[in-house]
N, C-alpha and C positions, 0 to 999 in steps of 0.2 A: 504494499500500500504506499502511496506517496502523499504528496501535498498538492493543494489547489490554491492558487492566488485568488483572493476575493475581489481584486480590482480588475485584472485582465482575463481571469478564468483559465489561464494556462496551467497545465498539470506537469509535475516533475517528481522524480523519484527521491532525490537526496537534497539536503540542505548543504550549503557550502561550509567550509571549516570556520565555525564561529559566527557565521553570518545568518541572521534570521530575516531574510527578505527575498522577494521574488527574483529569480535569475533573469527575468525578461524585462520587467518594468520598474523593479526596485521597491515595490510596495511592501510594507512591513506586516500586513495582516494576512496570515495563511490559515488554511484549514486542513485537517487531515482528511484524506479521501475516504469515503465510506465504502464498506464492502458491498458488492453487488447482490448479495443474498437477501431475499425477502424474508422477513420474520413472521412466524405464525403467532397470533395472539388469541388466547382463549376468551370466549364471551360468556362464560358460565358465571 
């Protein structure tokens, strides 16, 4: 699983060494990519 930039929407696998910003636009707000598995919720 990688990271997604919340500004430009680009996806990338790793962060740089000590840098917490997008490799493409330099934005500092990143989100972890979600797993593509749908979860089942009980309605009982």
